[in-house]
Kinemage of the C-alpha trace (Angstrom):
@kinemage 1
@onewidth
@group {chain A} dominant
@subgroup {mainchain}
@vectorlist {calphas} color= white
{ca met a 1} P 34.999 -28.698 -80.682
{ca glu a 2} L 32.696 -27.292 -83.329
{ca lys a 3} L 29.382 -25.611 -82.490
{ca arg a 4} L 26.338 -25.091 -84.705
{ca lys a 5} L 22.872 -23.676 -84.013
{ca ile a 6} L 19.972 -25.765 -85.325
{ca lys a 7} L 16.191 -25.920 -85.177
{ca leu a 8} L 14.379 -29.273 -85.115
{ca ser a 9} L 10.670 -28.704 -85.656
{ca ala a 10} L 9.139 -32.167 -86.018
{ca thr a 11} L 9.669 -35.663 -84.659
{ca glu a 12} L 10.837 -36.773 -88.112
{ca asp a 13} L 13.529 -34.060 -88.010
{ca val a 14} L 14.730 -35.428 -84.659
{ca arg a 15} L 14.750 -38.976 -86.007
{ca glu a 16} L 16.860 -37.963 -89.021
{ca phe a 17} L 19.268 -35.895 -86.893
{ca val a 18} L 19.787 -38.660 -84.296
{ca ala a 19} L 20.309 -41.297 -87.016
{ca ala a 20} L 23.073 -39.147 -88.530
{ca ala a 21} L 24.651 -38.482 -85.109
{ca glu a 22} L 24.655 -42.214 -84.258
{ca lys a 23} L 26.870 -42.919 -87.279
{ca cys a 24} L 29.569 -40.522 -86.041
{ca asp a 25} L 32.590 -42.018 -84.276
{ca phe a 26} L 32.970 -38.913 -82.093
{ca asp a 27} L 30.908 -37.306 -79.326
{ca val a 28} L 27.906 -35.209 -80.322
{ca asp a 29} L 26.025 -33.194 -77.686
{ca ile a 30} L 23.001 -30.975 -78.048
{ca phe a 31} L 22.152 -28.305 -75.528
{ca tyr a 32} L 19.884 -25.430 -74.653
{ca asn a 33} L 20.912 -23.130 -71.787
{ca arg a 34} L 22.491 -25.472 -69.215
{ca phe a 35} L 20.583 -28.609 -70.232
{ca val a 36} L 22.887 -30.967 -72.183
{ca val a 37} L 22.020 -34.353 -73.712
{ca asp a 38} L 23.792 -36.893 -75.887
{ca ala a 39} L 22.649 -36.209 -79.459
{ca lys a 40} L 22.801 -39.947 -80.187
{ca ser a 41} L 19.871 -40.511 -77.799
{ca ile a 42} L 16.472 -40.036 -79.426
{ca leu a 43} L 14.757 -39.806 -76.032
{ca gly a 44} L 17.283 -37.222 -74.887
{ca val a 45} L 16.793 -35.048 -77.962
{ca leu a 46} L 12.995 -35.392 -77.785
{ca ser a 47} L 13.152 -34.199 -74.166
{ca met a 48} L 14.575 -30.869 -75.352
{ca asp a 49} L 12.310 -27.891 -75.992
{ca leu a 50} L 12.002 -28.177 -79.781
{ca thr a 51} L 10.418 -24.725 -80.033
{ca lys a 52} L 13.816 -23.226 -79.170
{ca glu a 53} L 17.088 -22.832 -81.034
{ca leu a 54} L 19.433 -25.661 -79.999
{ca thr a 55} L 23.223 -25.774 -80.068
{ca val a 56} L 25.095 -28.844 -81.306
{ca arg a 57} L 28.653 -29.419 -80.129
{ca tyr a 58} L 30.737 -32.106 -81.809
{ca gly a 59} L 34.375 -33.072 -81.989
{ca gly a 60} L 35.048 -34.547 -85.400
{ca asn a 61} L 34.309 -34.467 -89.111
{ca asp a 62} L 31.694 -36.513 -90.945
{ca leu a 63} L 30.335 -35.322 -94.279
{ca arg a 64} L 26.891 -36.928 -93.857
{ca phe a 65} L 26.503 -35.367 -90.410
{ca glu a 66} L 27.638 -31.965 -91.708
{ca asn a 67} L 24.978 -32.183 -94.443
{ca ile a 68} L 22.270 -32.854 -91.845
{ca leu a 69} L 23.530 -29.922 -89.772
{ca asp a 70} L 23.378 -27.717 -92.867
{ca lys a 71} L 19.775 -28.804 -93.441
{ca tyr a 72} L 18.653 -27.747 -89.936
{ca ser a 73} L 21.118 -24.916 -89.410
{ca ile a 74} L 20.026 -21.443 -88.364
{ca ala a 75} L 22.039 -18.628 -89.983
């Protein structure tokens, strides 16, 4: 499982991230502390505290998804 730290600031960022995650044929989770949601669920991701740094955990490779992660990645 890969892990990346991201920051989603606006609703449009969430929409773009979830759309990319939905196209993946592997599990994608997003979490903050002990709160974990399916990253393919727009309502789940919007329920996260978007002012905080979020961690994405995924178990596969998809170039489009990696590009989106790079866009929102934090160091």
